[in-house]
PAZAPA-4460 file (N, C-alpha, C; in steps of 0.05 Angstrom, whole numbers, plus 32768, in hexadecimal, padded with zeros to 4 digits):
% residues 325
    n_x    n_y    n_z   ca_x   ca_y   ca_z    c_x    c_y    c_z   seq   type   mol
   800F   7FE9   8002   8002   7FFF   7FFD   8010   801B   8000     1      X     A
   8007   8030   7FF5   8019   8046   7FF6   800B   805F   8003     2      X     A
   8017   806F   800B   800A   8086   801A   8019   809E   800B     3      X     A
   8006   80B1   8000   8011   80C8   7FF3   8009   80E4   8009     4      X     A
   801D   80F7   8007   801C   8110   8013   8009   8121   8002     5      X     A
   7FF5   812A   800B   7FE2   813C   7FFC   7FEC   815A   7FF4     6      X     A
   7FE5   8163   7FDF   7FEE   817F   7FDB   7FDC   818F   7FE9     7      X     A
   7FE3   81A3   7FF8   7FD7   81BB   8009   7FE1   81D0   8001     8      X     A
   7FD6   81E6   7FF2   7FDF   8200   7FEA   7FE7   8211   8005     9      X     A
   8002   8218   8001   800A   8229   8018   8014   821B   8033    10      X     A
   8016   8201   8031   801A   81F2   8048   802C   81DD   803E    11      X     A
   8026   81CA   802D   8035   81B5   8026   804C   81BC   8013    12      X     A
   805E   81CC   8017   8071   81D7   8004   808B   81C4   8006    13      X     A
   809E   81CA   7FF4   80B7   81B5   7FF5   80C4   81B4   8011    14      X     A
   80C2   81C8   8022   80C8   81C5   803F   80BE   81B2   804F    15      X     A
   80A1   81B2   804C   8092   819D   805A   8092   8181   804B    16      X     A
   8096   8181   8035   8097   8168   8028   80B3   815A   802D    17      X     A
   80C7   816A   8030   80E2   815E   8036   80E2   8153   8054    18      X     A
   80D5   8166   8069   80D9   815C   8082   80C7   8142   8085    19      X     A
   80AC   8145   807C   809E   812B   8081   80A4   8114   8071    20      X     A
   80AB   8114   8059   80BB   80FF   804D   80D0   80EF   805B    21      X     A
   80DF   8103   8068   80F7   80F7   8079   80EB   80E9   8091    22      X     A
   80D7   80F2   809F   80C9   80E3   80B3   80C6   80C4   80AB    23      X     A
   80BA   80C5   8094   80B6   80A8   8086   8095   80A0   8085    24      X     A
   8093   808A   8075   8077   8080   8078   8068   808D   805B    25      X     A
   8078   80A4   8050   8068   80AE   8037   8075   80A4   801D    26      X     A
   8068   809A   800A   8073   808F   7FF4   8073   80A5   7FDB    27      X     A
   8062   80B9   7FDE   8063   80CD   7FC4   8057   80E6   7FD1    28      X     A
   805F   80FE   7FC2   8055   8119   7FCA   804C   8125   7FB1    29      X     A
   803C   8139   7FB4   8030   8147   7F9B   8034   8165   7FA6    30      X     A
   803E   8177   7F93   8043   8192   7F96   802A   81A1   7F9C    31      X     A
   802C   81BD   7FA6   8015   81C9   7FA4   8011   81D2   7F8A    32      X     A
   7FF4   81D8   7F85   7FED   81DE   7F66   7FFB   81F4   7F5A    33      X     A
   8006   81EF   7F44   8012   8206   7F32   7FFA   820E   7F21    34      X     A
   7FF3   8228   7F20   7FD9   8234   7F11   7FE1   8238   7EF6    35      X     A
   7FD5   822E   7EE0   7FD9   822F   7EC5   7FC4   8244   7EB7    36      X     A
   7FC9   8256   7EAC   7FB7   8267   7EA1   7FBB   8265   7E83    37      X     A
   7FBF   827E   7E73   7FC1   8276   7E54   7FDF   826F   7E4E    38      X     A
   7FF5   8277   7E60   8010   8279   7E56   801F   825F   7E58    39      X     A
   8033   825A   7E52   8047   8249   7E5C   8058   8251   7E6F    40      X     A
   805A   8244   7E8A   8068   8250   7EA2   8085   824B   7E9B    41      X     A
   8096   8260   7EA4   80B5   8258   7EA4   80BF   8244   7EB7    42      X     A
   80D7   823B   7EB1   80DE   8225   7EC0   80E1   822E   7EDE    43      X     A
   80EB   8248   7EE2   80F0   8252   7F02   80D3   824E   7F11    44      X     A
   80BB   8250   7F03   80A5   824D   7F16   809F   8231   7F1C    45      X     A
   80A5   821F   7F0E   80A6   8203   7F14   80BC   81FA   7F28    46      X     A
   80D1   8209   7F28   80E7   8203   7F3C   80DF   8211   7F58    47      X     A
   80CE   8224   7F52   80C6   822D   7F70   80B6   821D   7F7D    48      X     A
   80A2   8211   7F6E   808E   81FD   7F76   809A   81E5   7F7D    49      X     A
   80AF   81DA   7F6D   80B8   81C3   7F6F   80D4   81C1   7F6C    50      X     A
   80E6   81CA   7F81   8103   81C9   7F80   810C   81AB   7F7D    51      X     A
   80FC   8198   7F84   8103   817E   7F81   810B   8178   7F63    52      X     A
   8105   8188   7F51   8107   8182   7F34   8129   8181   7F33    53      X     A
   8139   818D   7F40   8152   818B   7F45   8161   8171   7F4F    54      X     A
   814C   815F   7F58   8156   8147   7F62   8146   8131   7F57    55      X     A
   813D   8131   7F3C   8131   811C   7F30   8113   811D   7F39    56      X     A
   8109   8131   7F46   80EE   8135   7F4E   80EB   811F   7F67    57      X     A
   80FB   811E   7F7B   80FE   8112   7F90   8107   8124   7FAA    58      X     A
   80FC   811D   7FBF   8104   8128   7FD7   811D   811E   7FDE    59      X     A
   812E   812A   7FF2   814A   8121   7FF7   8149   8104   8003    60      X     A
   8133   80FB   8009   8134   80DD   8014   8128   80CB   8001    61      X     A
   8128   80D9   7FE5   811F   80C8   7FD0   8101   80C6   7FC8    62      X     A
   80F0   80D3   7FD9   80D2   80D0   7FD1   80CA   80E3   7FBA    63      X     A
   80BA   80D2   7FA5   80B6   80DE   7F92   809F   80F6   7F91    64      X     A
   80A3   810C   7F82   8092   811E   7F84   8084   8127   7F66    65      X     A
   806A   812A   7F6B   805B   812D   7F4E   8058   8150   7F4C    66      X     A
   8057   8158   7F36   8051   8175   7F34   8033   8179   7F2A    67      X     A
   8027   8188   7F3B   8009   818E   7F36   8002   81A4   7F28    68      X     A
   7FF3   81A2   7F14   7FE9   81B6   7F06   7FCC   81BD   7F06    69      X     A
   7FC2   81D5   7F07   7FA7   81DE   7F0B   7FA2   81F2   7EF6    70      X     A
   7F8C   81ED   7EE3   7F81   81FF   7ED1   7F6D   81F4   7EC1    71      X     A
   7F5C   8205   7EB4   7F42   81FE   7EAA   7F45   81FA   7E89    72      X     A
   7F58   8200   7E7C   7F5D   8203   7E5F   7F6E   81EB   7E56    73      X     A
   7F65   81D8   7E48   7F78   81C1   7E3E   7F8F   81C9   7E2F    74      X     A
   7F8E   81DD   7E1C   7FAA   81E1   7E0F   7FBE   81EB   7E21    75      X     A
   7FBA   8202   7E30   7FD0   820C   7E40   7FD9   81F8   7E57    76      X     A
   7FC8   81E6   7E62   7FCD   81D0   7E72   7FE1   81BD   7E67    77      X     A
   7FDA   81B2   7E4A   7FE9   81A4   7E3C   8007   81B0   7E37    78      X     A
   8008   81CA   7E30   8022   81D6   7E2B   8031   81D7   7E41    79      X     A
   8027   81DA   7E59   8036   81DB   7E70   803F   81C1   7E78    80      X     A
   8032   81AE   7E74   8039   8194   7E7A   804F   8189   7E6B    81      X     A
   804E   8190   7E4F   8066   8189   7E41   807F   8196   7E47    82      X     A
   8079   81B2   7E4D   8095   81C1   7E59   80A0   81B7   7E71    83      X     A
   808B   81AD   7E83   8095   81A0   7E9E   80A4   8187   7E97    84      X     A
   809D   8177   7E85   80A8   815C   7E7F   80C7   8165   7E75    85      X     A
   80CB   817C   7E69   80E3   8185   7E61   80F3   818E   7E77    86      X     A
   80E8   8197   7E8D   80F6   81A3   7EA3   80FA   818B   7EB3    87      X     A
   80F4   8172   7EAF   80FB   815F   7EBF   80E8   8151   7ED0    88      X     A
   80CE   815A   7ECF   80BA   814D   7EDC   80B8   812C   7ED9    89      X     A
   80AF   811F   7EEE   80AF   8103   7EED   8092   80F8   7EEB    90      X     A
   807F   810B   7EF8   8066   8104   7EF8   8055   811F   7EFA    91      X     A
   803D   8120   7EED   802C   8137   7EEC   800E   812E   7EF8    92      X     A
   8007   8141   7F0B   7FED   813C   7F17   7FDA   8153   7F12    93      X     A
   7FC1   814E   7F0B   7FAE   8164   7F03   7F98   816B   7F1C    94      X     A
   7F95   8183   7F1D   7F82   8189   7F39   7F68   8191   7F2D    95      X     A
   7F55   8180   7F36   7F3A   8183   7F30   7F2B   8182   7F4B    96      X     A
   7F39   8189   7F62   7F31   8183   7F7E   7F33   819F   7F90    97      X     A
   7F40   81B2   7F89   7F41   81C5   7F99   7F23   81D7   7F9F    98      X     A
   7F1E   81D8   7FB5   7F03   81E7   7FBB   7F04   8203   7FBE    99      X     A
   7F1F   8210   7FBF   7F1C   822B   7FC5   7F13   823F   7FB2   100      X     A
   7F00   8253   7FC1   7EEF   8262   7FAE   7EFC   8271   7F98   101      X     A
   7F15   8279   7F9E   7F24   828D   7F8A   7F30   8279   7F78   102      X     A
   7F35   8260   7F7A   7F3C   824A   7F65   7F25   8247   7F53   103      X     A
   7F0D   8240   7F61   7EF5   8235   7F51   7EE8   824E   7F41   104      X     A
   7EED   8265   7F4C   7EE3   827D   7F3E   7EF2   8280   7F21   105      X     A
   7F0A   8277   7F23   7F1D   827E   7F0A   7F20   8262   7EFC   106      X     A
   7F0A   8257   7EFA   7F08   823F   7EE5   7F1F   8229   7EEC   107      X     A
   7F21   8221   7F06   7F33   8210   7F10   7F29   81FA   7F26   108      X     A
   7F39   81E9   7F29   7F32   81D5   7F41   7F16   81C6   7F42   109      X     A
   7F09   81C7   7F57   7EF1   81B7   7F59   7EDB   81C0   7F48   110      X     A
   7ED7   81D8   7F3F   7EC7   81E4   7F2C   7EC4   81D6   7F10   111      X     A
   7ED9   81CC   7F0A   7EDC   81BB   7EEF   7ECC   81A1   7EEF   112      X     A
   7EC4   8199   7F0B   7EB5   8181   7F0A   7E9A   8181   7F04   113      X     A
   7E91   819A   7EFB   7E74   819C   7EF6   7E70   8193   7ED8   114      X     A
   7E89   818F   7EC8   7E8A   818A   7EAE   7E9E   8173   7EAA   115      X     A
   7E98   815B   7EAA   7EA8   8145   7EA5   7EB4   8146   7E8C   116      X     A
   7EAA   8151   7E77   7EB5   8154   7E5B   7ECA   8162   7E5B   117      X     A
   7EC9   817A   7E6D   7EE4   8189   7E6C   7EFA   817B   7E7D   118      X     A
   7EF2   816E   7E92   7F05   815F   7E9E   7F15   814F   7E8F   119      X     A
   7F05   8141   7E7E   7F0F   812E   7E68   7F26   813C   7E55   120      X     A
   7F1A   8150   7E4B   7F2B   8161   7E38   7F46   8169   7E44   121      X     A
   7F43   8170   7E5E   7F5E   817D   7E68   7F71   8162   7E6D   122      X     A
   7F68   814D   7E77   7F78   8135   7E7D   7F84   812C   7E5F   123      X     A
   7F70   812C   7E4F   7F79   811E   7E33   7F91   812F   7E28   124      X     A
   7F8B   814D   7E27   7F9E   815B   7E21   7FBC   8159   7E2A   125      X     A
   7FBB   8159   7E46   7FD3   8156   7E54   7FDF   8139   7E4E   126      X     A
   7FD0   8127   7E4E   7FDE   810D   7E47   7FE7   810B   7E31   127      X     A
   7FDB   8115   7E1A   7FE5   8114   7DFF   7FFF   8122   7DF9   128      X     A
   8001   813A   7E0B   8018   814D   7E0A   8030   8142   7E19   129      X     A
   802A   812E   7E2B   8043   8126   7E3C   804D   810A   7E32   130      X     A
   8066   8107   7E36   8072   80EE   7E2D   8063   80D9   7E3D   131      X     A
   8065   80C1   7E2D   8058   80AB   7E3C   8064   809F   7E55   132      X     A
   807D   80A6   7E58   808A   8099   7E6E   8084   80AB   7E88   133      X     A
   8078   80C1   7E85   8070   80D1   7E9A   8055   80CF   7EA2   134      X     A
   8052   80C3   7EB8   8031   80BE   7EC3   8023   80D8   7EC5   135      X     A
   8009   80D8   7EBD   7FF5   80F2   7EC0   7FDE   80E6   7ED3   136      X     A
   7FDB   80F0   7EEA   7FC8   80ED   7EFB   7FB5   8104   7F02   137      X     A
   7F9F   80FF   7F0E   7F8D   8112   7F17   7F82   8110   7F34   138      X     A
   7F77   8126   7F3D   7F6F   8124   7F5B   7F51   8134   7F59   139      X     A
   7F40   8126   7F60   7F23   8134   7F5F   7F16   8132   7F7A   140      X     A
   7F01   8142   7F7F   7EEF   813D   7F90   7ED4   812F   7F89   141      X     A
   7EC1   8129   7F93   7EAD   811C   7F8D   7E98   8129   7F7B   142      X     A
   7E9E   8144   7F7C   7E8B   8155   7F6A   7E8F   8172   7F76   143      X     A
   7E7E   8186   7F6C   7E7F   81A0   7F72   7E67   81A4   7F84   144      X     A
   7E4E   81AA   7F77   7E39   81B2   7F87   7E2E   819C   7F98   145      X     A
   7E32   8184   7F8B   7E28   8168   7F95   7E38   8154   7F8A   146      X     A
   7E33   8137   7F93   7E42   8122   7F8A   7E3E   8114   7F72   147      X     A
   7E29   811E   7F65   7E19   810F   7F4E   7E27   8105   7F37   148      X     A
   7E42   8115   7F32   7E51   8112   7F19   7E69   8100   7F21   149      X     A
   7E6E   80F7   7F3A   7E87   80ED   7F3D   7E92   80D7   7F2F   150      X     A
   7E7F   80C2   7F25   7E83   80B1   7F12   7E8B   80BA   7EF8   151      X     A
   7E7D   80D0   7EEF   7E81   80D8   7ED6   7EA0   80E4   7ED5   152      X     A
   7EA5   80F1   7EE9   7EC0   80FE   7EE9   7ED5   80EC   7EEA   153      X     A
   7ED1   80D3   7EFB   7EE9   80C1   7EFD   7EE5   80B5   7EE0   154      X     A
   7ED3   80AD   7ED2   7ED5   80A2   7EB6   7EE3   80B7   7EA8   155      X     A
   7EDE   80CB   7EA5   7EEB   80DD   7E94   7F0A   80DE   7E96   156      X     A
   7F10   80DE   7EAE   7F2D   80E0   7EB7   7F3C   80C6   7EAB   157      X     A
   7F2C   80AE   7EB1   7F3B   8096   7EA9   7F39   8095   7E88   158      X     A
   7F29   809A   7E7E   7F22   809B   7E5E   7F34   80AB   7E50   159      X     A
   7F3B   80C2   7E63   7F4F   80D5   7E52   7F68   80CC   7E53   160      X     A
   7F72   80B8   7E65   7F8E   80AE   7E64   7F9A   80B1   7E7E   161      X     A
   7F90   80BA   7E94   7F9E   80BD   7EAA   7FA5   80A2   7EB7   162      X     A
   7FBC   809D   7EC5   7FC9   8085   7ECF   7FBD   8081   7EEC   163      X     A
   7FB0   8097   7EFA   7FAC   8091   7F13   7F96   80A6   7F20   164      X     A
   7F88   80A1   7F2F   7F74   80B6   7F38   7F72   80B8   7F59   165      X     A
   7F74   80CF   7F63   7F71   80D5   7F81   7F58   80DC   7F83   166      X     A
   7F46   80D5   7F96   7F2E   80E1   7F9D   7F28   80EA   7FB6   167      X     A
   7F27   8104   7FBB   7F1E   810E   7FD7   7EFF   810A   7FD7   168      X     A
   7EFB   80FC   7FED   7EDE   80F0   7FED   7ECA   8104   7FFB   169      X     A
   7ECB   8119   7FEE   7EB6   8132   7FF8   7EB2   8140   7FDE   170      X     A
   7E9D   8151   7FDA   7E97   8162   7FC3   7EA2   817E   7FCC   171      X     A
   7EA4   818E   7FBC   7EAC   81AD   7FC2   7E9C   81B6   7FD7   172      X     A
   7E7F   81B6   7FD4   7E6E   81BE   7FEA   7E73   81B2   8004   173      X     A
   7E7D   8199   8004   7E80   8189   801D   7E99   8196   802E   174      X     A
   7EA8   81A6   801D   7EC2   81AF   8029   7ED1   819C   8036   175      X     A
   7EDC   819F   804D   7EE8   818F   805F   7EDC   8186   8078   176      X     A
   7EC2   8187   8078   7EB0   817F   8091   7EB0   8160   808E   177      X     A
   7EB4   8152   80A3   7EAF   8135   80AA   7E91   8133   80A1   178      X     A
   7E8C   811A   8096   7E9C   8103   808F   7EA8   8104   8076   179      X     A
   7EBA   80F4   806C   7EC0   80EF   8054   7EB2   80DA   8048   180      X     A
   7EA7   80DA   8032   7E95   80C6   8024   7EA9   80AF   8013   181      X     A
   7EB6   809F   8026   7EC9   808A   801C   7EBC   8079   8009   182      X     A
   7EA1   8073   800D   7E96   805D   7FFD   7E8F   8063   7FE2   183      X     A
   7E91   8080   7FDB   7E91   8085   7FBE   7EA9   807C   7FB2   184      X     A
   7EC1   807E   7FBE   7ED8   8079   7FB2   7ED8   8054   7FAA   185      X     A
   7ECC   8048   7FB9   7EC8   802A   7FB3   7EB9   8028   7F99   186      X     A
   7EA4   803B   7F94   7E95   8036   7F7B   7EA7   8041   7F65   187      X     A
   7EB7   8056   7F6A   7EC5   805D   7F52   7EDA   8047   7F4C   188      X     A
   7EE9   803D   7F60   7EFD   8027   7F5F   7EF0   800B   7F4D   189      X     A
   7ED5   8006   7F53   7EC9   7FF2   7F41   7EC1   7FF9   7F28   190      X     A
   7EC3   8014   7F1B   7EBE   801C   7F03   7ED6   801E   7EF0   191      X     A
   7EEE   8028   7EFF   7F04   802F   7EEE   7F1C   801C   7EF1   192      X     A
   7F2B   8012   7EE1   7F42   8001   7EE6   7F5C   800B   7EED   193      X     A
   7F5D   8028   7EF0   7F78   8032   7EF8   7F78   8035   7F16   194      X     A
   7F93   8038   7F23   7F92   803A   7F3E   7F86   8054   7F47   195      X     A
   7F72   804F   7F5F   7F63   8061   7F6C   7F6D   8068   7F8A   196      X     A
   7F76   8081   7F93   7F7E   8085   7FAA   7F6B   8093   7FB9   197      X     A
   7F67   808C   7FD0   7F53   809A   7FE3   7F5F   80B0   7FF5   198      X     A
   7F51   80C8   7FF4   7F55   80DC   8006   7F42   80EA   8014   199      X     A
   7F48   80F4   802E   7F36   8102   8041   7F30   80F5   8059   200      X     A
   7F32   8103   806D   7F2A   80FD   808A   7F3D   80E7   8093   201      X     A
   7F53   80E3   808C   7F63   80CD   809A   7F76   80DC   80AD   202      X     A
   7F71   80D9   80C6   7F7D   80E9   80DC   7F8C   80D0   80ED   203      X     A
   7F82   80B9   80EC   7F90   80A5   80FD   7F92   808E   80F0   204      X     A
   7F9C   807A   80FC   7FA1   805C   80F4   7F87   804E   80EE   205      X     A
   7F75   8056   8103   7F59   804B   8102   7F47   8056   80EB   206      X     A
   7F4C   806E   80E5   7F3F   807D   80CE   7F4C   806C   80B3   207      X     A
   7F65   8069   80B1   7F6E   8058   809A   7F60   8040   8095   208      X     A
   7F5A   8032   80AA   7F4E   8014   80A8   7F34   8018   809F   209      X     A
   7F22   802F   80AC   7F0B   8034   80A8   7F07   803C   808A   210      X     A
   7F1B   804D   8081   7F1E   8057   8062   7F1F   8042   804E   211      X     A
   7F31   802F   8058   7F38   8017   8046   7F22   8006   8044   212      X     A
   7F13   8000   8058   7EFB   7FEF   8055   7EE4   7FFA   8048   213      X     A
   7EE1   8017   8048   7ECB   8022   803A   7ED1   8029   8020   214      X     A
   7EEC   8031   801A   7EF4   803B   8000   7EFD   801F   7FED   215      X     A
   7F03   800D   7FFC   7F11   7FF4   7FEE   7F2D   7FFE   7FE2   216      X     A
   7F36   8014   7FEF   7F53   801B   7FE1   7F6A   8018   7FF8   217      X     A
   7F7A   800A   7FF4   7F94   8006   8002   7FA4   8024   8006   218      X     A
   7FA5   802E   7FEA   7FB4   8046   7FE9   7FAA   805D   7FEF   219      X     A
   7FB6   806D   8001   7FA7   8087   8008   7FB6   80A0   8005   220      X     A
   7FAC   80B8   8005   7FBB   80CF   8001   7FAF   80E0   8020   221      X     A
   7FC2   80E9   802E   7FBC   80F8   8048   7FCD   8112   8049   222      X     A
   7FBB   8128   804E   7FC6   8140   8053   7FC6   814C   8072   223      X     A
   7FB0   8152   807A   7FAC   8161   8094   7FB5   814C   80A8   224      X     A
   7FAF   8133   80A6   7FB3   811E   80B8   7FD5   811B   80BC   225      X     A
   7FE2   811C   80A5   8002   811C   80A7   800E   8132   80B3   226      X     A
   8000   814B   80B3   8009   8162   80BE   8000   8162   80DE   227      X     A
   7FEC   8157   80E3   7FE4   8152   8101   7FF6   813E   8110   228      X     A
   8001   812B   80FF   800D   8113   810A   8023   810B   80F5   229      X     A
   803C   8117   80F7   804E   8113   80E0   8058   80F9   80DB   230      X     A
   8051   80E5   80EE   805B   80C7   80EA   8043   80B7   80E4   231      X     A
   802D   80C0   80DE   8016   80B0   80D8   8015   809C   80C3   232      X     A
   8027   80A2   80AE   802D   808F   8099   803E   8076   80A6   233      X     A
   804F   807B   80B7   805E   8067   80C5   804B   8054   80D5   234      X     A
   8039   8063   80E4   8029   8055   80F6   8013   8046   80E6   235      X     A
   800D   804E   80CF   7FF8   803C   80BE   8005   8026   80B5   236      X     A
   801C   802A   80A8   802C   8014   809B   8033   8001   80B1   237      X     A
   803A   8005   80C9   8041   7FF2   80DD   8026   7FE4   80E7   238      X     A
   8010   7FED   80E4   7FF8   7FE3   80EC   7FF2   7FD1   80D5   239      X     A
   7FF3   7FD7   80BE   7FEB   7FC8   80A5   7FFF   7FAC   80A9   240      X     A
   8016   7FAF   80B1   802A   7F98   80B1   802A   7F8A   80C5   241      X     A
   801C   7F92   80DB   8013   7F86   80F5   802E   7F89   8106   242      X     A
   803B   7F9F   8100   8052   7FA4   8111   8051   7FB8   8129   243      X     A
   8062   7FB7   813A   8062   7FCA   8153   8071   7FE0   8149   244      X     A
   8066   7FFB   8152   8070   8014   814D   8069   8026   8163   245      X     A
   8081   8038   8169   807C   804A   817F   8079   8065   8173   246      X     A
   805E   8071   8174   805D   808B   8166   8070   80A2   8170   247      X     A
   8075   80B6   815D   8086   80CA   8164   8079   80DA   8183   248      X     A
   8090   80E1   8191   808A   80F0   81A8   8085   810D   81A3   249      X     A
   8079   811C   81B4   807A   8139   81B2   8092   8144   81AE   250      X     A
   80A6   8140   81C0   80C2   814B   81BF   80CA   8146   81A5   251      X     A
   80CA   812D   8198   80D2   8128   817E   80C4   813A   8167   252      X     A
   80AC   813D   8169   809C   814D   8158   80A8   816D   815B   253      X     A
   80AE   8174   8174   80BA   818E   8176   80D3   818F   8167   254      X     A
   80E2   817E   8168   80FC   817D   8158   80F8   8183   8139   255      X     A
   80DF   8172   812D   80DB   8178   8113   80D0   8197   810E   256      X     A
   80C2   81A4   8122   80B9   81BD   8121   80D0   81D0   8121   257      X     A
   80E3   81CF   8133   80FC   81DE   812F   810D   81DC   8118   258      X     A
   810F   81C2   8110   811A   81BA   80F4   810C   81CD   80DD   259      X     A
   80F2   81CB   80E0   80E3   81D9   80C8   80E5   81F7   80CE   260      X     A
   80E7   8200   80E3   80EC   821E   80E8   8107   8225   80DB   261      X     A
   811B   8219   80E6   8136   821C   80D8   8136   821D   80BB   262      X     A
   8128   820C   80AE   8129   8206   8093   811C   821C   8082   263      X     A
   8105   8229   8093   80F5   823D   8082   80F4   8255   808B   264      X     A
   8105   8259   80A1   8103   8279   80AB   8110   828D   8099   265      X     A
   8124   8286   8087   8132   829B   8079   8124   82A1   805F   266      X     A
   8109   828D   8059   80F9   828F   803F   80E5   82A6   8045   267      X     A
   80E0   82B3   805D   80CC   82C7   805B   80D5   82DC   806C   268      X     A
   80CB   82F3   8066   80D3   830F   8078   80D9   830B   8099   269      X     A
   80E9   831B   80A4   80EC   831A   80BD   80D3   831B   80CD   270      X     A
   80BC   8329   80C2   80A4   8332   80D2   8092   8318   80D4   271      X     A
   8098   8306   80C0   8088   82ED   80C0   8098   82D4   80CB   272      X     A
   80AD   82D8   80DC   80BF   82C8   80E8   80AE   82B2   80F4   273      X     A
   80B1   829A   80EA   80A3   8284   80FB   8084   827F   80F1   274      X     A
   807D   8288   80DE   8062   8287   80D4   8058   826C   80CC   275      X     A
   806F   8260   80C1   8068   8244   80B6   8067   822D   80D3   276      X     A
   8076   8235   80E6   8074   8222   80FA   8058   8227   8108   277      X     A
   8053   823F   8109   8036   8246   8119   8022   8237   8105   278      X     A
   8023   8237   80EF   800F   822D   80D7   800E   8210   80E2   279      X     A
   8026   8203   80E4   8025   81E3   80E9   801C   81DE   8100   280      X     A
   8022   81EF   8115   8016   81E7   8132   7FF7   81E7   812F   281      X     A
   7FEB   81F8   8122   7FCE   81F5   811F   7FC5   81D9   8118   282      X     A
   7FD2   81CC   8105   7FCD   81B0   80FF   7FD5   819D   8119   283      X     A
   7FED   81A0   8124   7FF9   8191   8136   7FE6   8190   8152   284      X     A
   7FD8   81A5   8157   7FC4   81A4   816D   7FB2   818E   816B   285      X     A
   7FAB   8187   8156   7F9A   8170   8155   7FA3   8155   815E   286      X     A
   7FBB   8152   815C   7FCA   8139   8162   7FDB   8139   8178   287      X     A
   7FE1   814F   8183   7FF0   8154   8199   7FE8   816B   81AB   288      X     A
   7FDB   8168   81C1   7FCF   817A   81D6   7FE7   8190   81DA   289      X     A
   7FFE   8186   81DE   8012   819A   81E7   8018   81AE   81D1   290      X     A
   800E   81AB   81BB   8016   81BC   81A4   8005   81D7   81A8   291      X     A
   7FF0   81D5   81B7   7FDF   81EA   81BA   7FED   8200   81CD   292      X     A
   7FFF   81F5   81E3   800A   8206   81F3   8021   8213   81E6   293      X     A
   8031   8205   81D6   8045   8212   81C4   803E   8225   81B1   294      X     A
   8024   8221   81A4   8018   8235   8193   8010   824D   81A3   295      X     A
   8007   824B   81BA   8000   8264   81C9   8015   8275   81D2   296      X     A
   802D   8267   81D5   8047   827C   81D9   8051   8288   81C3   297      X     A
   8056   827C   81AD   8062   8285   8197   8051   8292   8183   298      X     A
   8033   8295   8187   8027   829D   8171   802D   82BB   8168   299      X     A
   8035   82C9   8182   803C   82E5   817D   805D   82ED   8178   300      X     A
   8069   82D7   817B   8085   82DA   8179   8090   82E1   815C   301      X     A
   80A4   82EF   815B   80AE   82F7   813E   80CD   82F3   8139   302      X     A
   80DD   82F1   8151   80F8   82ED   814E   8102   82D6   8150   303      X     A
   811F   82CE   8145   8129   82BA   8146   8131   82B1   8161   304      X     A
   813B   82C4   8170   813D   82C4   818C   8128   82B8   819E   305      X     A
   8111   82C4   8198   80FC   82BB   81A8   80F3   829D   819E   306      X     A
   80F7   8293   8189   80F2   827B   8180   8102   8269   818E   307      X     A
   811C   826C   818B   8134   825C   8198   8129   8259   81B7   308      X     A
   8127   826C   81C3   8122   826E   81E0   8108   825D   81E9   309      X     A
   80F6   8263   81D6   80DC   8253   81DE   80DE   8233   81DB   310      X     A
   80EA   8229   81C3   80F2   820F   81C3   8103   8205   81D8   311      X     A
   8116   8214   81E0   8129   820D   81F6   8118   820A   8211   312      X     A
   8108   821F   8216   80FA   821D   8231   80E3   8207   8233   313      X     A
   80D4   8204   821B   80BF   81F2   821D   80C8   81D4   8216   314      X     A
   80DC   81CF   8206   80E3   81B4   8203   8104   81AB   8205   315      X     A
   8112   81C1   820B   8131   81B8   820E   8139   81A9   81F5   316      X     A
   8131   81B3   81E0   813E   81A6   81C7   8151   81B3   81B7   317      X     A
   8154   81CF   81BB   8162   81E0   81A7   817E   81D4   81A6   318      X     A
   818C   81CC   81B9   81A9   81C4   81B6   81AA   81AD   81A6   319      X     A
   819B   8197   81AB   81A0   817F   8199   8197   8186   817B   320      X     A
   8185   819A   8178   817D   81A1   815F   8192   81AD   814F   321      X     A
   819E   81C1   815C   81B3   81CF   8151   81CE   81BE   814A   322      X     A
   81D1   81A8   815D   81E6   8195   8155   81E0   8183   813A   323      X     A
   81C7   817E   8138   81BE   816C   8122   81C2   817A   8109   324      X     A
   81C5   8197   810C   81C8   81A5   80F3   81E7   81AB   80EF   325      X     A
***
């Protein structure tokens, strides 16, 4: 079975992919979406979204990274896919799942699911423009206003030549509210012969087994669940294999947080110091109660000195972290 790290705009960037893939249990990653309009994007744009292009589209520990495109017009999508192949992409994923209003109002993401014919045209155009050795996959939700077209969209993607389909088991209107309708994925899997990956509402090992039972998919994609519990992939794989596993402790997670801070702090203006750590803590609060206390302390901090002092006072991990670098 395979576990993929879900793309999350503004959250799962190359820094997060690097860190979580190094923890282990993740078999593939997908970049944040690259928005395609009418023109062909320059290589530097793709390098910004996917610096892993310089490492054969793999993280430093060797986890493959797909590059995700988002757009509503077949020709520009195909042109950019062809360029991407030349830039070194090893796999391309197409976004038909983003529920954000700004994306949907700009002819992208889940809004395209209202017209399976358009979904077919986009996937077919990209598939035809991309060398055959580069997989083209897609990610969908179960629909836009409702779930009535979920099978039509799945068939459109398969018939257009996609090699794999990930299904977020909710419609755009469902948003991220529980539950995830995993049973719909089982119906899709029964209809199309390409691999289907289940996505949505997997926060724990128990959630994985419930999802597997209802979706009939062994392979899953996890986003928020891995942010809340960085070693969830390892926990799931150990449980599937019937092996003992000791989950990461909160001090170990703090080491990851500090490592993440060190790796990201120079990419943002000083006034935004530590914002990525604060963002991650919002997710970690769901898996680790102690994360709330840390968040309350650092949420107004801005300086490097304050961050180092806070980590040292709360968890006494700053010295070993510096030594590890």
